[in-house]
Each structure stands twice: as C-alpha cells, then as structure tokens.
C-alpha positions in Angstrom: 117.6 275.6 -100.1 118.8 277.3 -96.9 116.8 276.4 -93.9 115.2 279.4 -92.1 114.5 279.3 -88.4 111.0 280.4 -87.4 112.8 282.7 -84.9 114.9 284.5 -87.5 112.2 285.7 -89.9 112.5 289.2 -88.7 115.1 291.3 -90.5 115.6 293.6 -87.5 118.4 292.7 -85.1 118.3 295.7 -82.8 116.3 294.3 -79.8 117.8 294.2 -76.4 118.2 290.4 -76.8 120.2 290.9 -79.9 122.4 293.3 -78.0 122.8 290.8 -75.1 123.8 288.1 -77.6 126.2 290.2 -79.5 128.0 291.4 -76.3 128.2 288.0 -74.6 129.4 286.4 -77.8 132.5 288.7 -77.7 133.7 287.0 -74.6 131.7 283.9 -73.8 129.7 280.9 -75.1 126.6 280.0 -73.1 125.0 276.6 -73.6 122.2 274.7 -71.9 123.2 271.2 -70.9 120.1 269.0 -71.5 121.3 266.3 -69.2 122.7 268.2 -66.2 119.7 270.6 -66.7 121.9 273.6 -66.2 123.5 276.4 -68.1 127.2 276.3 -68.8 129.5 279.2 -69.8 132.8 279.0 -71.6 135.5 281.4 -72.4 135.2 282.4 -76.1 138.9 282.2 -76.8 140.3 279.4 -74.5 137.1 277.4 -74.4 137.7 277.0 -70.6 134.6 276.3 -68.6 133.8 279.1 -66.2 131.4 279.3 -63.2 128.0 280.3 -64.5 126.7 283.2 -62.3 123.7 285.1 -63.6 124.3 288.1 -61.3 127.9 288.5 -62.5 126.7 288.4 -66.2 124.0 291.0 -65.5 126.6 293.3 -63.9 128.8 292.8 -67.0 126.0 293.7 -69.4 125.0 296.8 -67.4 128.6 298.0 -67.4 128.4 297.8 -71.1 125.4 300.1 -71.1 123.0 297.3 -71.9 120.2 297.7 -69.4 118.9 294.3 -68.7 116.6 293.1 -65.9 116.9 289.6 -64.3 113.6 288.6 -66.0 114.9 289.8 -69.4 118.1 287.8 -69.0 116.0 284.7 -68.1 114.0 285.2 -71.3 117.3 285.4 -73.2 118.6 282.2 -71.6 115.4 280.3 -72.6 115.5 281.6 -76.2 116.9 280.2 -79.4 120.0 282.3 -78.8 121.3 279.7 -76.4 122.5 276.4 -77.9 121.4 273.1 -76.3 123.9 270.3 -75.9 123.6 266.7 -75.0 126.9 265.4 -73.7 125.8 261.7 -73.6 124.7 261.7 -77.3 127.9 263.6 -78.1 130.0 260.9 -76.5 128.4 258.1 -78.5 128.5 260.0 -81.8 132.2 260.9 -81.3 133.3 257.3 -80.5 135.7 255.7 -83.0 134.0 253.2 -85.3 133.8 249.7 -83.9 136.8 247.6 -85.0 134.8 244.3 -85.2 136.2 242.7 -82.1 133.9 241.4 -79.4 134.9 243.8 -76.6 131.6 243.3 -74.7 132.3 239.6 -74.4 135.9 240.4 -73.3 134.6 242.7 -70.6 132.1 240.1 -69.4 135.0 237.6 -69.1 136.6 239.6 -66.2 133.9 238.2 -63.9 133.2 234.6 -63.2 129.4 234.1 -62.6 127.1 231.1 -62.2 126.4 231.3 -66.0 129.1 233.2 -67.9 127.5 232.8 -71.4 124.2 234.0 -70.2 125.9 236.9 -68.4 127.6 238.0 -71.6 124.3 237.8 -73.6 122.4 239.8 -71.0 125.2 242.4 -70.6 125.2 242.9 -74.4 121.4 243.3 -74.5 121.5 245.6 -71.5 124.1 247.9 -73.1 122.2 248.3 -76.4 119.0 249.0 -74.3 121.0 251.7 -72.4 121.8 253.5 -75.6 118.2 253.2 -76.9 117.0 254.8 -73.6 119.2 257.8 -74.3 118.0 258.3 -77.8 114.3 257.2 -77.7 111.8 258.7 -75.3 109.6 255.7 -74.9 112.3 252.9 -75.2 113.4 252.6 -71.5 115.8 250.0 -70.2 113.4 248.3 -67.8 115.8 245.7 -66.4 118.4 246.0 -63.7 121.6 244.1 -64.1 122.6 242.8 -60.7 125.7 241.2 -59.4 125.3 239.1 -56.2 128.2 237.7 -54.3 130.8 237.9 -51.5 131.8 241.2 -49.9 134.9 242.9 -51.4 134.6 240.9 -54.6 134.8 244.1 -56.6 131.2 244.0 -57.9 130.3 247.6 -57.6 133.6 248.9 -59.0 133.2 246.6 -62.0 129.7 248.1 -62.6 130.9 251.7 -62.1 133.7 251.1 -64.6 131.0 250.7 -67.3 130.5 254.5 -67.1 133.1 256.2 -69.4 135.4 258.8 -67.7 133.9 261.4 -69.9 130.4 260.7 -68.5 131.3 260.3 -64.8 129.2 263.3 -64.0 126.2 261.3 -65.1 126.8 258.3 -62.9 124.9 258.1 -59.6 125.6 255.5 -57.0 122.6 255.9 -54.7 118.9 256.2 -55.2 116.0 257.0 -52.9 112.3 257.7 -53.7 112.1 261.5 -53.3 111.7 264.3 -55.9 115.4 264.7 -56.4 115.7 261.0 -57.0 113.0 261.1 -59.6 114.8 263.9 -61.4 117.9 261.7 -61.5 116.1 259.5 -64.0 116.5 262.4 -66.5 120.0 263.5 -65.4 121.9 260.2 -65.2 123.3 257.9 -67.8 123.8 255.1 -65.2 122.5 254.6 -61.7 124.3 251.9 -59.7 122.2 250.9 -56.7 124.8 250.0 -54.1 122.4 249.7 -51.1 120.3 246.7 -52.0 121.7 245.0 -48.9 120.0 247.4 -46.5 116.8 248.0 -48.5 113.5 246.8 -47.1 110.5 245.6 -48.9 109.0 249.1 -49.3 112.3 250.5 -50.7 112.6 247.6 -53.2 109.1 248.1 -54.4 109.6 251.9 -54.7 112.8 251.3 -56.7 110.9 248.9 -58.9 108.4 251.6 -59.7 111.1 254.0 -60.7 112.7 251.3 -63.0 109.4 251.2 -64.9 109.0 254.9 -65.2 109.2 256.5 -68.7 109.1 260.2 -67.8 108.8 262.6 -64.9 106.9 265.8 -64.5 108.6 267.8 -61.8 109.3 271.5 -61.0 113.1 271.8 -61.4 115.2 273.9 -59.0 114.6 277.6 -59.8 111.9 276.6 -62.3 108.6 278.4 -62.6 106.5 275.4 -63.4 106.6 271.6 -63.8 108.6 270.3 -66.7 108.1 267.0 -68.6 111.4 265.2 -68.8 112.0 261.8 -70.3 114.1 259.2 -68.5 117.5 258.5 -70.0 119.1 256.3 -67.3 119.8 252.6 -67.0 120.1 250.7 -63.8 122.8 248.5 -62.3 123.0 247.0 -58.8 125.1 244.9 -56.5 124.4 243.0 -53.3 126.1 240.7 -50.8 122.7 239.3 -49.7 121.5 236.3 -51.6 117.8 236.9 -50.7 116.6 240.5 -51.4 113.6 240.2 -53.7 110.1 240.2 -52.1 108.0 237.2 -53.1 105.0 239.4 -53.9 106.9 242.2 -55.7 107.7 240.3 -58.9 111.2 239.7 -60.2 111.0 240.3 -64.0 112.8 243.7 -63.6 115.9 242.1 -62.0 118.5 240.2 -64.0 120.8 238.6 -61.4 124.0 236.8 -61.6 126.0 235.3 -58.7 129.7 236.2 -58.7 131.6 233.1 -57.7 135.0 234.6 -56.9 136.8 237.9 -56.6 136.9 239.7 -59.9 139.9 240.0 -62.1 140.8 243.7 -61.6 143.2 243.8 -64.6 140.4 245.3 -66.6 140.9 248.6 -64.9 144.4 248.9 -66.4 144.0 247.1 -69.8 140.4 247.5 -70.9 139.2 250.7 -72.7 135.5 251.1 -71.9 135.1 253.2 -75.0 135.6 249.9 -77.0 132.7 248.4 -75.1 130.3 251.3 -76.0 131.6 251.5 -79.5 130.5 248.0 -80.2 127.1 248.6 -78.5 126.6 251.8 -80.4 127.4 250.1 -83.7 124.8 247.4 -83.0 122.3 250.1 -82.0 122.8 252.0 -85.2 123.4 249.3 -87.8 122.0 245.9 -86.7 118.3 246.3 -87.1 117.7 242.6 -86.5 119.3 242.7 -83.0 116.7 242.0 -80.3 117.7 243.9 -77.2 114.5 243.1 -75.3 114.2 239.8 -73.4 112.3 237.1 -75.3 109.4 235.4 -73.6 111.7 232.4 -73.0 114.4 234.6 -71.5 111.8 236.1 -69.2 110.7 232.6 -68.1 114.3 231.5 -67.4 115.1 234.7 -65.6 112.1 234.3 -63.3 113.2 230.7 -62.5 116.7 231.9 -61.8 115.4 234.6 -59.5 113.6 232.1 -57.2 116.8 231.7 -55.2 117.0 235.4 -54.5 113.5 235.7 -53.3 112.4 236.0 -49.7 109.5 233.6 -49.3 106.4 235.0 -47.7 104.8 233.1 -44.8 101.8 232.4 -47.1 104.1 230.9 -49.8 105.8 228.7 -47.2 102.5 227.5 -45.7 101.1 226.6 -49.2 104.1 224.5 -50.0 104.2 222.9 -46.5 100.6 222.0 -46.1 99.1 221.5 -49.6 99.9 219.6 -52.8 98.5 220.1 -56.3 95.5 218.0 -57.3 93.3 217.3 -60.2 90.3 216.2 -58.0 87.4 218.6 -57.7 86.9 217.2 -54.2 90.1 219.2 -53.2 88.6 222.5 -54.4 89.3 225.4 -52.0 89.2 229.1 -52.2 92.0 231.2 -50.9 89.7 232.3 -48.1 89.0 228.7 -47.1 92.7 227.9 -47.0 93.3 230.9 -44.7 90.5 229.6 -42.4 92.0 226.1 -42.4 95.4 227.5 -41.5 94.3 230.0 -38.8 95.0 227.3 -36.1 98.7 228.0 -36.8 98.3 231.3 -35.1 99.8 233.3 -38.0 97.9 236.1 -39.6 97.7 235.3 -43.3 96.7 237.5 -46.2 94.1 236.1 -48.6 95.6 237.8 -51.7 99.0 236.5 -50.9 97.6 233.0 -50.4 96.1 233.3 -53.9 99.4 234.6 -55.4 101.3 231.7 -53.8 98.9 229.1 -55.1 99.2 230.6 -58.6 103.0 230.9 -58.4 103.4 227.3 -57.4 101.2 225.9 -60.1 98.0 225.0 -58.3 95.2 224.5 -60.8 92.7 227.4 -60.7 89.1 226.3 -61.7 85.5 227.5 -61.4 83.4 225.2 -59.2 80.4 224.1 -61.2 77.9 224.1 -58.3 79.3 226.9 -56.2 80.0 229.2 -59.2 83.2 230.6 -57.6 86.8 230.3 -58.5 89.3 228.5 -56.4 92.2 226.0 -56.5 92.6 222.3 -56.5 94.8 222.0 -53.4 94.9 218.7 -51.5 95.9 219.0 -47.8 98.9 217.1 -46.7 97.6 216.9 -43.2 94.8 214.6 -42.0 92.7 216.6 -39.5 94.6 219.8 -38.7 97.8 221.5 -39.9 98.8 221.9 -36.2 101.6 219.6 -35.4 101.8 218.3 -39.0 105.2 217.1 -40.3 106.2 215.9 -43.7 106.6 212.4 -42.3 102.9 212.2 -41.4 
C-alpha cells in the first residue's frame, strides 16, 4: 500500500506554494541541512552547490510572474516541499562494510601512552558512543577523551584526524560558554578542546556542564522563536599541563592518557579514517552486546588515574597533612570543628571543601551517638596546634 503524506491529501496543486515549488525545481534543488541548521541550494543539472540567497530567489520568482512575499517564501522553506538532510548520518550509512580488521586498534597504536591497551579500549568505546550520540537523542557521549603530554607531540592533530574529510565542516576546535557555543552542541560532530592549558576553574566547570547537556533550547540566528535541538557532538581535548582538573569539580567526565613521546605521524599518509568509523558503525549497528558505557569498575579506575591530573585544594592538602583516618570515636570531628582547629594557619578554609576532602580521602563518616550530628573520625597528627607541625613531629 502506497504511503500517503498528511500534507498531500488535497488533490489541488494550484496554490502559490505549488507554483514556487514547480518553478524552483526546474532550476534548483533546495534542502535544509539539519546539522549546519541552514538551507542549501544546488543546481538541478550539475548538482553544484550555489550560494543560498533568499532575496535573489525572490527576484527570480517575481520575474517569472509568481508574486511571492518574503513571508510566503519563508513559509515555503519551512514546509514539506523542502527536503531535510543529515550529512553525518549520510556519511555513516554510505561507508563501505567493515572488512573485519581491527582498524581502531591500529589507529590507537600510532600513539604511545601510559596504558596503551586501556587507551585502545576507551577509544573504541568513545567512538561507538559518538555514533550513538548522532542517532539517539538521549544517548549522549558524556566523556571527553584527553591526551596530555609534551608540547609539539602532535596530540591535537591526531585527535582532529578522527574527523573524516567529508565532515570537516562539523569539527570545531574551540569552545566557550556563550549562546553560540551551546548551539555548537547540535551543529558539530566533534569538538576538540585545544585550550585546556589556559582554562581556569570556572571555564573547566562550565565546559563540564556542557559535556553533560542533552539538548539546548535557543533562538537560532534569524529564527522567530526558541528551538529545541538535541546534542550530536562528542568531545576530545589535549593539554600540555599535567594538572588541570579542579579537585572539587569531579573527574568522571574526563578520560585522560599521558602521551609518552612524539606521535608517529605516518598515520596521516597511510591510515584511512573511514576504516576506523566503518568498524565503529558496524559495532553500533550489529553488536548489541557491546557495552559502550563505562562500567562501575572502569569509572573507579578512571577516577584513580585522574588523581595525578588534579589540582589539590588547600583544604585537601591540609586534611592530608594534619589528620589521619581513625576508628576511635574519641577522634570525632565535624568539618566545622576542623576548620576551627586549622584557623591558626591563617588560611581561609571552606567548610564544604573540608567535608569533600575528608570524604575523598576515605575518612570514616559517622553519627555521634550523644551529639546526634554527623562528622568524621579524624585523628590529628599534631599534639597541641597545627602551627609549626612537621611530619617528623
């Protein structure tokens, strides 16, 4: 049975919009790019992409005695007459079938990291999540794959190479926190954050919020109202700075590997990145048992690995320097009491950060039976005062 569009139930085809469509189809093909969020126009015969200019098209229509107002033409553009295209999905669906070779492992082998096997596994998972993010509205790739290492090692170029030439238009290499940057979440296939070295705590936390975002609701340029758009992008990043994570910001979103030496640049001449994505797309489509999300054990290991990339807060340093874990209720202290004990050091401390540091470093949190308040079993390393205390005391 032939499928009938709800927009084609009328047998009459003599509206001004039908005339617009008939005339334009003689010369052009107009499409709406769902990723670039813009209209595109092509020559009907040569299929050459032309500059899309609404005013010029209106002039053409009026010359052909089709009286069209700008508002009428906007209505036409938003109608079922204009085909929508998704170039990223088109790329994946037109890839040659996977040949069964492990191209992702081969690509991972061009970089020597602190854990090459783990890097391969996480690169594979990241790639499959990247495809899921394109196809499923709620399945976002919520982890950033980060390469840390020496300057001029070729980290950023290696990450940018993951974007196929056909999709270079949808690769961004910077990200801020403004409206245009939020819109990028729905317009980019990959975002490579190349400025981690110069980002402060506020910027890192703001980026972290974007990484977790599923959708945006923004008024697009020239739009009449806000539009709900789903995120399709996945994140990459590189840094020369070993410590860039803030101690109180959490590190679960960052999967970081240290690059030990300059990369083998031969991949740029001998490796076809389409093979990489053909393998990932095959797994996405056919391997229903593949677990692309991190397991609880992988999350635990990742957080431990990320400790070396974390900038310790003063609160965390003081907790480790002046206290040790205890199982004696006589060592019970609240975070507020610890701040009071340490105020002699002349450093303004945050109660919440003291509590976070105690929890992070494994201090037992208990409820005091008599006082009926929660606190931690933290035994002081100092005798009378932390002032002048040394580990040799």
